[in-house]
C-alpha positions as CSV (number, residue, x, y, z in Angstrom):
1,X,27.8,-35.4,-2.2
2,X,31.1,-33.5,-2.6
3,X,29.8,-30.6,-0.5
4,X,28.6,-33.0,2.2
5,X,31.9,-34.8,2.3
6,X,33.9,-31.6,2.5
7,X,31.6,-30.2,5.3
8,X,32.0,-33.4,7.3
9,X,35.7,-33.2,6.9
10,X,35.7,-29.7,8.3
11,X,36.8,-28.0,5.1
12,X,35.9,-24.3,5.0
13,X,34.0,-23.3,1.8
14,X,33.8,-19.9,0.1
15,X,31.3,-17.7,1.8
16,X,31.3,-19.7,5.0
17,X,32.7,-16.7,7.0
18,X,36.3,-17.9,7.5
19,X,39.4,-17.4,5.6
20,X,41.0,-20.5,4.1
21,X,44.1,-19.8,6.1
22,X,42.3,-21.2,9.2
23,X,41.7,-24.5,7.6
24,X,43.5,-27.3,9.5
25,X,42.7,-30.2,7.2
26,X,45.3,-29.4,4.6
27,X,42.6,-29.4,2.0
28,X,42.1,-26.1,0.3
29,X,39.4,-25.4,-2.3
30,X,38.3,-22.5,-4.5
31,X,35.4,-21.8,-6.8
32,X,36.4,-22.0,-10.4
33,X,33.8,-21.9,-13.3
34,X,31.0,-22.8,-10.8
35,X,32.8,-25.9,-9.4
36,X,34.9,-26.6,-6.3
37,X,38.6,-27.2,-7.2
38,X,41.3,-28.3,-4.8
39,X,44.3,-26.0,-4.4
40,X,47.7,-26.5,-2.9
41,X,48.6,-25.0,0.4
42,X,51.4,-23.0,-1.4
43,X,48.8,-21.3,-3.7
44,X,46.6,-20.5,-0.7
45,X,49.6,-19.1,1.2
46,X,50.3,-16.8,-1.8
47,X,46.7,-15.5,-1.8
48,X,46.8,-14.9,2.0
49,X,50.1,-13.0,1.7
50,X,48.7,-10.9,-1.1
51,X,45.5,-10.0,0.8
52,X,47.7,-9.2,3.9
53,X,49.7,-6.8,1.7
54,X,46.6,-5.1,0.5
55,X,45.3,-4.8,4.0
56,X,48.6,-3.2,5.0
57,X,48.5,-0.7,2.2
58,X,45.1,0.4,3.3
59,X,46.1,0.8,6.9
60,X,49.1,3.0,5.7
61,X,46.6,5.1,3.8
62,X,48.2,4.1,0.5
63,X,44.8,4.0,-1.1
64,X,45.6,4.1,-4.8
65,X,48.3,1.4,-4.3
66,X,45.7,-0.7,-2.4
67,X,43.2,-0.4,-5.2
68,X,45.8,-1.4,-7.8
69,X,47.0,-4.3,-5.8
70,X,43.3,-5.4,-5.2
71,X,42.7,-5.5,-8.9
72,X,45.8,-7.6,-9.5
73,X,44.8,-9.9,-6.7
74,X,41.3,-10.8,-7.9
75,X,42.7,-11.4,-11.3
76,X,45.4,-13.7,-10.1
77,X,43.3,-15.6,-7.6
78,X,39.8,-15.8,-9.1
79,X,37.2,-17.4,-6.8
80,X,39.4,-17.2,-3.7
81,X,37.8,-16.6,-0.4
82,X,40.2,-13.7,0.3
83,X,38.6,-11.8,-2.6
84,X,35.7,-10.8,-0.4
85,X,37.9,-8.8,2.0
86,X,40.0,-7.5,-0.9
87,X,36.9,-6.1,-2.7
88,X,35.8,-4.5,0.5
89,X,39.2,-2.9,1.1
90,X,39.3,-1.6,-2.5
91,X,35.8,0.0,-2.0
92,X,36.9,1.7,1.2
93,X,40.1,2.9,-0.5
94,X,38.1,4.4,-3.4
95,X,35.8,6.2,-0.9
96,X,38.9,7.6,0.8
97,X,40.0,8.9,-2.7
98,X,36.6,10.5,-3.3
99,X,35.8,8.1,-6.1
100,X,32.3,7.0,-5.0
101,X,31.1,5.3,-8.1
102,X,34.3,3.3,-8.4
103,X,33.8,2.4,-4.7
104,X,30.3,1.3,-5.4
105,X,31.5,-1.0,-8.2
106,X,33.9,-2.7,-5.8
107,X,31.3,-3.2,-3.1
108,X,28.8,-4.5,-5.7
109,X,31.3,-7.1,-6.9
110,X,31.8,-8.1,-3.3
111,X,28.2,-8.6,-2.4
112,X,27.3,-10.4,-5.6
113,X,30.2,-12.8,-5.4
114,X,30.0,-13.4,-1.7
115,X,26.3,-13.1,-0.6
116,X,26.0,-13.8,3.1
117,X,29.8,-13.5,3.6
118,X,31.4,-12.0,6.7
119,X,31.8,-8.6,4.9
120,X,28.3,-8.7,3.3
121,X,26.6,-6.1,5.6
122,X,29.7,-3.9,5.6
123,X,29.7,-4.0,1.8
124,X,26.0,-2.8,1.7
125,X,26.8,-0.1,4.2
126,X,29.6,1.0,1.9
127,X,27.2,1.2,-1.0
128,X,24.8,3.2,1.1
129,X,27.6,5.6,1.9
130,X,28.3,6.1,-1.8
131,X,24.6,6.7,-2.5
132,X,24.3,9.3,0.2
133,X,27.3,11.1,-1.1
134,X,25.6,11.4,-4.5
135,X,22.3,12.6,-3.0
136,X,24.3,15.2,-1.1
137,X,25.8,16.6,-4.3
138,X,29.0,14.6,-4.8
139,X,29.8,14.1,-8.4
140,X,30.6,10.9,-10.2
141,X,34.1,10.8,-11.8
142,X,33.9,9.6,-15.3
143,X,36.7,8.8,-17.7
144,X,39.1,9.8,-15.0
145,X,38.6,13.6,-15.4
146,X,34.9,14.4,-15.9
147,X,32.7,15.1,-12.9
148,X,29.0,14.6,-13.5
149,X,25.9,14.8,-11.3
150,X,24.9,11.4,-10.0
151,X,21.6,11.8,-8.1
152,X,19.9,9.1,-10.2
153,X,22.9,6.8,-9.6
154,X,22.4,7.4,-5.9
155,X,18.7,6.4,-6.1
156,X,19.7,3.3,-8.2
157,X,22.2,2.2,-5.6
158,X,19.7,2.5,-2.7
159,X,17.1,0.5,-4.6
160,X,19.8,-2.1,-5.4
161,X,20.6,-2.4,-1.7
162,X,17.0,-3.2,-1.0
163,X,17.1,-6.0,-3.6
164,X,20.3,-7.4,-2.1
165,X,18.8,-7.6,1.4
166,X,15.0,-7.9,0.9
167,X,12.9,-7.7,4.1
168,X,15.7,-6.4,6.2
169,X,15.8,-3.3,8.4
170,X,18.4,-1.9,5.9
171,X,16.1,-2.4,3.0
172,X,13.3,-0.6,4.9
173,X,15.6,2.3,5.6
174,X,16.9,2.8,2.1
175,X,13.5,2.6,0.4
176,X,12.2,5.2,2.9
177,X,15.2,7.3,2.1
178,X,14.4,7.1,-1.6
179,X,10.9,8.3,-1.2
180,X,11.8,11.1,1.2
181,X,14.6,12.4,-1.0
182,X,12.3,12.5,-4.1
183,X,9.7,14.3,-2.0
184,X,12.2,16.9,-0.9
185,X,13.1,17.5,-4.5
186,X,9.5,18.1,-5.5
187,X,9.4,14.9,-7.6
188,X,6.0,14.0,-6.3
189,X,5.0,11.3,-8.8
190,X,8.3,9.4,-8.3
191,X,8.0,9.8,-4.5
192,X,4.4,8.5,-4.5
193,X,5.5,5.4,-6.4
194,X,8.4,4.9,-3.9
195,X,6.0,5.2,-1.0
196,X,3.5,2.8,-2.5
197,X,6.4,0.3,-3.0
198,X,7.5,0.8,0.6
199,X,4.0,0.1,1.9
200,X,3.7,-3.0,-0.3
201,X,6.9,-4.4,1.2
202,X,6.6,-3.1,4.8
203,X,2.9,-2.7,5.6
204,X,3.6,-3.1,9.3
205,X,6.5,-0.7,9.5
206,X,6.7,1.8,12.3
207,X,7.1,4.4,9.5
208,X,3.7,3.6,7.9
209,X,2.0,6.7,9.3
210,X,4.8,8.9,7.9
211,X,4.7,7.2,4.5
212,X,0.9,7.4,4.2
213,X,1.0,11.1,5.0
214,X,3.7,11.8,2.6
215,X,2.0,9.8,-0.2
216,X,-1.2,11.8,0.3
217,X,0.8,15.1,0.2
218,X,2.4,13.9,-3.1
219,X,-0.9,13.4,-4.7
220,X,-2.2,16.7,-3.5
221,X,0.8,18.5,-4.7
222,X,0.6,16.8,-8.1
223,X,-2.6,18.7,-9.0
224,X,-1.6,21.6,-11.3
225,X,-4.8,23.6,-11.3
226,X,-8.2,24.0,-12.9
227,X,-6.9,23.7,-16.4
228,X,-5.6,20.2,-15.8
229,X,-6.9,16.7,-14.9
230,X,-8.1,16.3,-11.3
231,X,-7.1,12.7,-11.0
232,X,-4.3,13.6,-8.4
233,X,-7.1,15.2,-6.2
234,X,-9.1,12.0,-6.3
235,X,-5.9,10.0,-5.4
236,X,-5.2,12.5,-2.6
237,X,-8.7,12.1,-1.3
238,X,-8.3,8.3,-1.1
239,X,-4.9,8.5,0.5
240,X,-6.0,11.0,3.2
241,X,-9.1,8.8,3.9
242,X,-6.7,5.8,4.3
243,X,-4.5,7.8,6.7
244,X,-7.6,8.8,8.7
245,X,-8.8,5.2,8.9
246,X,-5.4,3.7,10.0
247,X,-4.0,6.6,12.1
248,X,-6.9,8.7,13.4
249,X,-4.8,10.5,16.0
250,X,-2.3,11.7,13.4
251,X,-5.2,12.6,11.0
252,X,-6.7,14.7,13.7
253,X,-3.4,16.5,14.3
254,X,-3.1,17.2,10.6
255,X,-6.8,18.4,10.3
256,X,-7.4,15.8,7.6
257,X,-11.1,16.5,7.7
258,X,-10.3,20.1,6.7
259,X,-8.0,19.0,4.0
260,X,-10.7,16.7,2.6
261,X,-13.1,19.7,2.6
262,X,-10.4,21.7,0.8
263,X,-10.1,19.0,-1.9
264,X,-13.9,18.9,-2.3
265,X,-13.9,22.7,-2.7
266,X,-11.1,22.6,-5.3
267,X,-12.8,19.9,-7.3
268,X,-16.1,21.9,-7.1
269,X,-14.4,25.1,-8.2
270,X,-12.8,23.3,-11.2
271,X,-16.2,22.0,-12.3
272,X,-17.7,25.4,-11.7
273,X,-15.0,26.9,-13.9
274,X,-16.0,24.5,-16.7
275,X,-19.7,25.6,-16.4
276,X,-18.6,29.3,-16.5
277,X,-16.6,28.6,-19.6
278,X,-19.5,27.1,-21.5
279,X,-21.7,30.0,-20.4
280,X,-19.2,32.6,-21.6
281,X,-18.8,30.8,-24.9
282,X,-22.6,30.7,-25.4
283,X,-23.2,26.9,-24.8
284,X,-26.0,27.2,-22.2
285,X,-27.0,23.5,-22.4
286,X,-23.5,22.4,-21.5
287,X,-23.3,25.1,-18.8
288,X,-26.5,23.9,-17.2
289,X,-25.3,20.3,-17.2
290,X,-22.0,21.3,-15.3
291,X,-23.8,23.7,-12.9
292,X,-26.2,20.8,-12.0
293,X,-23.3,18.5,-11.5
294,X,-21.6,20.9,-9.1
295,X,-24.9,21.2,-7.2
296,X,-25.4,17.5,-7.0
297,X,-21.9,16.3,-6.4
298,X,-20.7,19.1,-4.0
299,X,-23.6,20.2,-1.9
300,X,-23.0,22.5,1.1
301,X,-20.2,24.3,-0.8
302,X,-19.8,27.8,-2.0
303,X,-19.8,26.5,-5.6
304,X,-23.1,24.6,-5.1
305,X,-24.7,27.9,-4.0
306,X,-23.3,29.8,-6.9
307,X,-24.4,27.0,-9.3
308,X,-27.9,27.2,-8.0
309,X,-28.0,31.0,-8.7
310,X,-26.6,30.4,-12.2
311,X,-29.2,27.7,-12.9
312,X,-32.0,29.9,-11.8
313,X,-30.7,32.6,-14.1
314,X,-30.2,30.3,-17.1
315,X,-33.4,28.4,-16.7
316,X,-35.3,31.7,-16.8
317,X,-34.2,32.3,-20.4
318,X,-34.8,30.6,-23.7
319,X,-31.8,28.4,-24.4
320,X,-31.4,29.8,-27.8
321,X,-31.0,33.4,-26.6
322,X,-27.6,34.9,-25.8
323,X,-26.4,34.6,-22.3
324,X,-24.5,37.4,-20.6
325,X,-21.1,36.6,-19.3
326,X,-21.1,35.8,-15.6
327,X,-19.3,38.5,-13.6
328,X,-16.0,37.3,-12.1
329,X,-16.4,37.5,-8.3
330,X,-13.3,35.5,-7.5
331,X,-9.9,34.4,-8.7
332,X,-10.1,31.2,-10.7
333,X,-8.5,28.2,-9.2
334,X,-5.5,27.6,-11.4
335,X,-2.4,27.5,-9.3
336,X,-1.2,24.1,-8.0
337,X,-2.0,23.8,-4.3
338,X,0.9,22.9,-2.1
339,X,0.9,21.3,1.3
340,X,4.1,20.8,3.3
341,X,4.9,17.9,5.5
342,X,4.5,18.5,9.2
343,X,5.8,15.2,10.5
344,X,8.8,14.8,12.8
345,X,12.2,13.1,12.0
346,X,12.2,9.7,10.5
347,X,12.4,7.2,13.3
348,X,9.9,8.9,15.6
349,X,7.4,6.1,15.0
350,X,3.6,6.4,14.7
351,X,0.7,6.8,17.0
C-alpha cells in the first residue's frame, strides 16, 4: 500500500532511474533496513552535494580522493539513491589507478544494491573490463603491495556477470569468452564444461556452430594416448556427429567424416595395443579376445586386417604353447592427438 501511494504521488523510489534531487513532491525517501523511510530535503541536499563533489573529483582525475570520498559517502548516506552513481564513479576511479579487483568490488556493490538502476549495465561493463584485464595478465593488488595472478578471478567475474544478467546478449558474450579463453590455455576439460553450459543456456545462439566445434575439439584433445582411458574419444565422436547433424556445411568444411575415421582408427589401435600386450606377456586367450574385438568393432581398418593375421597365427597353435612376440611394424599410439580450431573470429555467425 505504501509503495502504491508513493507511486501515485509521484515520489521517486530507489532504483527507479532518477535521482531524488528531481523529486518535486517535497517527499524524500530512502531504503533503511529493508524499509522506506522519509527523509528531509536538507538531508537529501547534503547527499546530492556530496555526490556532486565526488563526480567533480573524478572529472579532475583526482581518483584516489574520489574513492576515499565515495567510501565516506556510502557510509554517511546508507541506502541513498545517489550511492549507485557513487559506487560506479569509485569503480571507474579504481580502474584508472590500475586497481582492477578493487574496481570490481565497487561495481559489484553497485549492481547488487541497485539491480536495474540507470548505471546497472555500465557497472556490468566495468566488471567485464576488470575481468579482461586479469585474463590479459594484469595482476591483482593484495594487501596494498602484493601483486598476484588473477586469471581465476577473471573467469569468476565473467561468470558472475552472466548470473547478474541471465539470458542477455552480455551473458552470452561473457560465457563464450570464458570457454574460448580456457580453450586457448589448453584447459580442455574446463572449456568443454563451459561450452556445454553455453549451449544449455543459448541453444539458438548464432555462435552455436563455433561452440559445438570447439567442444568437440576439447574432447579430442583430452585423449592422452593408448595407455589411458578412451572416454574422451567417445565423447569427441558424439560431439562431431552432433556438429555434422546440425551444421552439415561446416562439418564438410572441417572434413568431419575424416576426423571420425581418425577417431575410429585411434580407438582400434588402442585395442590392438592391448591385444599385442597380452600376446607378448603370454596370455593368448586374452590376446585372441582383443584381436576379435578389433576385427568386429572396427572393420575396414588397418587394425582389423592386422588382427585377422594375428588370429590366424594364434589359432594355428595350441593355446598352452609359448607365443612369439609380434614384430613391431609401427609406432604405438601413445601421444595425445591435437587438433586446432579452424573457425573464424567470434561473431562471424554460423552457416
